[in-house]
C-alpha positions as CSV (number, residue, x, y, z in Angstrom):
1,M,76.7,80.0,-12.0
2,K,79.9,81.0,-10.5
3,R,78.1,83.9,-8.8
4,F,75.4,81.6,-7.4
5,I,78.2,79.2,-5.9
6,I,80.0,82.3,-4.4
7,Y,76.7,83.6,-2.9
8,T,75.8,80.2,-1.6
9,V,79.2,79.8,0.2
10,L,79.1,83.3,1.6
11,L,75.6,82.6,3.0
12,C,76.7,79.3,4.5
13,I,79.8,81.1,6.2
14,T,77.6,84.0,7.4
15,S,74.9,81.5,8.9
16,N,77.6,79.4,10.6
17,A,79.2,82.5,12.1
18,F,75.9,83.9,13.3
19,A,75.0,80.4,14.9
20,Q,78.5,80.3,16.6
21,D,77.9,83.9,17.8
22,Q,74.5,82.8,19.3
23,Q,76.2,79.9,21.0
24,V,78.9,82.1,22.5
25,Q,76.4,84.6,23.7
26,Q,74.4,81.8,25.3
27,L,77.4,80.6,27.1
28,K,78.2,84.0,28.3
29,N,74.7,84.4,29.6
30,E,74.8,81.1,31.4
31,T,78.1,82.2,33.0
32,K,76.6,85.4,34.4
33,R,73.4,83.8,35.5
34,E,73.0,84.1,39.4
35,I,71.7,81.1,41.5
36,K,69.1,82.5,43.8
37,K,68.0,80.6,46.9
38,D,64.3,80.4,47.4
39,D,63.7,82.0,50.9
40,K,60.0,81.3,51.1
41,Q,59.0,78.8,53.6
42,K,57.5,75.6,52.3
43,E,54.0,74.4,52.9
44,G,53.9,71.7,55.6
45,W,56.6,70.7,58.1
46,T,60.2,71.8,57.8
47,K,62.4,70.0,60.3
48,G,66.1,70.0,61.1
49,G,68.9,70.8,63.5
50,V,72.5,70.4,64.4
51,F,74.2,68.1,67.0
52,A,77.8,68.7,68.2
53,L,80.0,66.8,70.6
54,N,83.4,68.2,71.3
55,L,86.1,66.6,73.5
56,S,89.6,67.9,74.4
57,Q,92.4,66.3,76.6
58,G,95.7,67.4,77.8
59,S,98.4,66.1,80.1
60,S,102.0,66.9,81.2
61,R,104.8,65.7,83.4
62,N,107.7,67.7,84.7
63,W,106.8,70.6,82.3
64,A,109.1,73.5,83.2
65,A,106.8,76.2,81.9
66,G,104.0,74.9,84.2
67,A,100.8,73.1,83.1
68,E,98.0,71.0,84.4
69,K,99.0,67.4,84.9
70,F,95.7,66.3,83.4
71,S,92.8,68.2,82.0
72,F,89.6,66.9,80.1
73,S,86.6,68.7,78.7
74,L,83.4,67.6,77.1
75,N,80.8,69.8,75.5
76,G,77.5,68.9,73.7
77,L,74.9,71.0,72.1
78,L,71.7,70.1,70.3
79,N,69.9,72.9,68.3
80,T,66.7,71.8,66.6
81,Y,63.7,73.4,64.8
82,A,60.3,72.3,63.5
83,Y,58.5,74.8,61.4
84,Y,54.9,74.4,60.1
85,K,53.1,76.5,57.4
86,R,49.7,75.9,56.0
87,Q,48.1,78.8,53.9
88,R,48.1,81.7,56.2
89,N,48.9,79.7,59.4
90,S,52.5,79.4,60.7
91,W,53.7,77.6,63.7
92,D,57.5,77.8,64.7
93,N,59.2,75.7,67.4
94,T,62.9,75.6,68.5
95,V,64.8,73.7,71.2
96,N,68.3,74.6,72.1
97,M,70.2,72.5,74.6
98,Q,73.8,72.8,75.8
99,Y,75.8,71.1,78.4
100,G,79.6,71.0,79.2
101,V,82.0,70.0,81.9
102,V,85.8,70.5,82.3
103,N,88.0,68.5,84.7
104,T,91.6,69.4,85.7
105,T,94.0,68.1,88.3
106,S,94.1,71.3,90.4
107,Q,90.3,72.2,90.3
108,G,88.6,69.0,89.9
109,T,85.3,68.9,87.8
110,R,83.3,72.1,87.0
111,K,80.4,72.8,84.8
112,N,81.3,75.3,82.0
113,D,78.0,75.3,80.1
114,D,74.4,74.4,81.0
115,R,71.1,75.6,79.2
116,F,67.9,74.4,77.7
117,D,65.6,76.7,75.9
118,F,62.2,75.9,74.2
119,L,60.4,78.5,72.1
120,T,57.1,78.2,70.3
121,R,55.4,80.8,68.2
122,Y,52.1,80.9,66.2
123,G,51.3,83.5,63.5
124,Y,48.5,84.3,61.2
125,Q,49.3,86.0,58.1
126,L,47.7,89.4,57.3
127,N,47.0,90.7,53.8
128,N,50.5,91.9,53.6
129,P,52.5,88.5,53.4
130,K,55.4,89.9,55.5
131,W,53.2,90.7,58.7
132,Y,51.5,88.2,61.0
133,I,49.4,88.5,64.1
134,S,51.3,86.3,66.5
135,A,51.6,84.8,69.9
136,L,54.8,83.4,71.6
137,G,55.8,81.3,74.5
138,N,59.3,80.6,75.8
139,L,60.8,78.6,78.7
140,R,64.4,78.9,79.7
141,S,66.4,77.3,82.5
142,Q,69.2,74.8,83.1
143,F,69.7,71.1,83.9
144,T,71.9,70.8,87.0
145,D,73.2,72.8,90.0
146,G,75.5,75.7,89.4
147,F,78.2,77.1,91.7
148,A,80.2,80.1,92.2
149,Y,83.9,79.4,93.0
150,E,86.1,81.4,95.4
151,T,89.9,81.8,94.9
152,N,90.5,79.0,97.5
153,N,88.2,76.5,95.5
154,I,85.3,76.9,98.0
155,K,82.0,76.6,95.9
156,T,78.7,78.3,96.6
157,K,75.6,77.0,95.0
158,N,73.9,79.8,93.0
159,S,71.6,78.1,90.6
160,A,69.8,74.9,89.9
161,L,67.1,73.2,87.8
162,F,64.1,75.7,87.5
163,A,66.0,78.0,90.0
164,P,65.7,80.2,88.3
165,A,63.5,79.4,85.2
166,F,62.1,82.1,83.0
167,V,58.7,81.7,81.5
168,L,57.3,84.2,78.9
169,V,53.9,84.5,77.3
170,S,53.6,87.3,74.7
171,P,50.9,88.3,72.1
172,G,52.1,90.7,69.4
173,I,52.9,91.2,65.7
174,L,55.5,89.4,63.6
175,Y,57.5,90.9,60.6
176,K,58.8,88.0,58.6
177,P,60.0,89.0,55.2
178,N,61.7,85.6,54.5
179,A,62.5,82.1,56.0
180,T,65.8,83.4,57.2
181,F,65.0,86.5,59.4
182,D,62.1,87.7,61.5
183,V,61.2,90.2,64.2
184,F,58.6,89.9,66.8
185,L,57.2,92.8,68.8
186,S,54.9,92.9,71.7
187,L,53.8,95.9,74.0
188,V,52.2,93.7,76.6
189,T,54.2,90.6,77.6
190,S,54.0,88.7,80.9
191,R,57.2,87.0,82.3
192,W,57.6,84.9,85.3
193,I,60.8,84.1,87.2
194,I,60.5,80.9,89.0
195,V,62.6,79.5,91.8
196,N,61.3,76.0,92.9
197,E,60.6,75.1,96.5
198,R,63.7,73.1,96.9
199,N,65.9,76.0,96.4
200,K,64.2,78.9,98.4
201,N,67.6,80.3,99.4
202,L,68.4,81.2,95.9
203,R,65.4,83.6,95.4
204,R,67.4,86.5,96.9
205,L,69.7,86.2,93.8
206,S,66.7,86.5,91.5
207,S,65.7,89.8,93.3
208,F,62.5,88.4,94.9
209,A,60.7,91.1,97.0
210,D,59.0,88.3,99.0
211,T,61.1,85.2,99.5
212,T,58.1,83.1,100.5
213,K,56.7,83.1,96.9
214,S,58.0,80.7,94.3
215,A,57.3,83.0,91.3
216,K,57.7,86.6,90.5
217,N,55.7,88.1,87.7
218,E,56.8,91.0,85.4
219,I,54.8,93.0,82.7
220,G,56.5,94.8,80.0
221,A,57.5,95.3,76.2
222,F,59.2,92.5,74.5
223,V,61.2,92.3,71.1
224,T,62.9,89.2,69.7
225,A,64.8,89.0,66.4
226,N,65.9,85.7,64.8
227,L,68.3,85.0,62.2
228,K,69.1,81.6,60.6
229,K,71.4,81.9,57.6
230,D,73.9,80.1,55.5
231,L,76.8,82.6,55.3
232,A,78.9,80.5,52.9
233,K,79.0,76.8,51.8
234,N,79.1,74.7,55.0
235,I,79.0,77.8,57.2
236,N,75.8,78.4,59.0
237,L,74.8,81.0,61.6
238,V,71.9,80.9,64.1
239,S,71.4,84.2,66.2
240,R,68.7,85.2,68.5
241,L,68.3,88.7,70.4
242,D,65.7,89.1,73.2
243,L,64.9,92.5,74.7
244,F,62.6,93.0,77.7
245,S,61.5,96.2,79.6
246,N,59.7,95.7,82.9
247,Y,57.0,98.3,83.2
248,K,56.7,97.6,86.9
249,K,60.3,98.5,87.9
250,E,62.8,100.7,86.0
251,P,61.5,100.2,82.5
252,Q,64.7,102.0,81.2
253,N,66.9,99.1,82.3
254,I,66.3,96.7,79.4
255,D,67.1,93.0,79.9
256,V,69.2,91.6,77.0
257,F,69.6,87.9,76.1
258,W,71.7,87.4,72.9
259,T,72.7,83.9,71.8
260,N,74.8,83.0,68.7
261,L,75.9,79.7,67.2
262,L,78.3,79.5,64.2
263,G,78.8,76.2,62.7
264,M,81.4,75.2,60.1
265,K,81.6,71.9,58.5
266,V,85.0,70.3,57.7
267,N,83.4,67.1,56.3
268,K,80.4,65.0,56.9
269,Y,81.1,64.3,60.6
270,L,83.8,66.8,61.5
271,G,82.9,70.4,62.4
272,V,83.8,73.5,64.3
273,T,81.2,75.3,66.5
274,I,81.5,78.7,68.0
275,N,79.0,79.7,70.6
276,F,78.7,83.2,72.2
277,D,76.1,84.3,74.7
278,L,75.5,87.7,76.3
279,V,73.0,88.4,79.2
280,Y,72.3,91.6,80.9
281,D,69.5,91.6,83.8
282,H,69.6,94.6,86.1
283,D,67.9,92.6,88.8
284,V,70.4,89.7,89.0
285,K,72.7,90.1,92.1
286,D,76.3,89.1,92.6
287,P,76.4,86.2,95.1
288,K,80.0,87.2,96.1
289,V,79.4,90.8,96.9
290,P,76.2,91.7,98.9
291,G,74.3,94.5,97.2
292,K,76.3,94.4,94.0
293,L,74.7,93.6,90.6
294,M,76.2,91.1,88.1
295,G,76.2,93.6,85.4
296,T,76.8,92.3,81.8
297,Q,77.4,88.5,81.6
298,W,79.1,86.9,78.6
299,K,80.3,83.3,77.8
300,S,81.9,81.8,74.7
301,L,82.8,78.3,73.7
302,I,84.8,77.1,70.7
303,G,84.8,73.4,69.9
304,V,86.1,71.0,67.3
305,G,84.6,67.6,67.1
306,F,81.8,65.3,65.9
307,S,79.1,67.5,64.1
308,A,76.0,66.3,62.3
309,N,73.2,68.2,60.5
310,F,69.9,66.7,60.2
């Protein structure tokens, strides 16, 4: 009887220890488990975007180190997307609008940012789910007149609404391994550079061979890569790189358009936005120096202010 009681107690202790060991091992496994984000695009519509409005103001009086008496800047951006997927069909649309002004006592009011960009793309999925037969359309221009400023504050108009505007139509193939990254390639792309009738004198800046025409056509190869990714919690990156080679004229000189938007949320309505753009177009001339090309152009803006994701 004593032996039976001892065996029973030992069995209970062993069972309890084994159960506890299972619990500990289960907790360890739960701790090590990785949370993986589903990168597959959902069926139907996926919509969203970001809106940011940044303001800054400064003033001084009798400041020995030297400073503007008054300065004020206002920058706004709206970056939206609408993606549609149904079985093998995919239709992606993005709209990017940016505008900003800065006012200082010494220089008055000037524009420091101005762009709207609409891109639409259709794709039909092949047997390999990462590849699509695709077609793309893109329109890019600005909202208001742009000026080049001389050292003596004399301004010369060098751009306007649809002067120039870039219109691109491109059939090709799309590689889309997930919902955050894709690459589109076309060997036959048609691009038009448009300068409207109200701004004929600006056509020379867009390298028009015939200034009587309102549009110039180029045929070439086109590549665009897009990245939309959450780098960390409340930190999002949207990046797009366009490359175009004109078969008709110096195809080795590749046009580059690269735009990046980094958004960081402080709280629900306060955020930091960093925008960086790089442009290279071998045909764009410098309005200040006759015969000289503009070379590589870049622009950056950093703003802190109201920010909302939707």
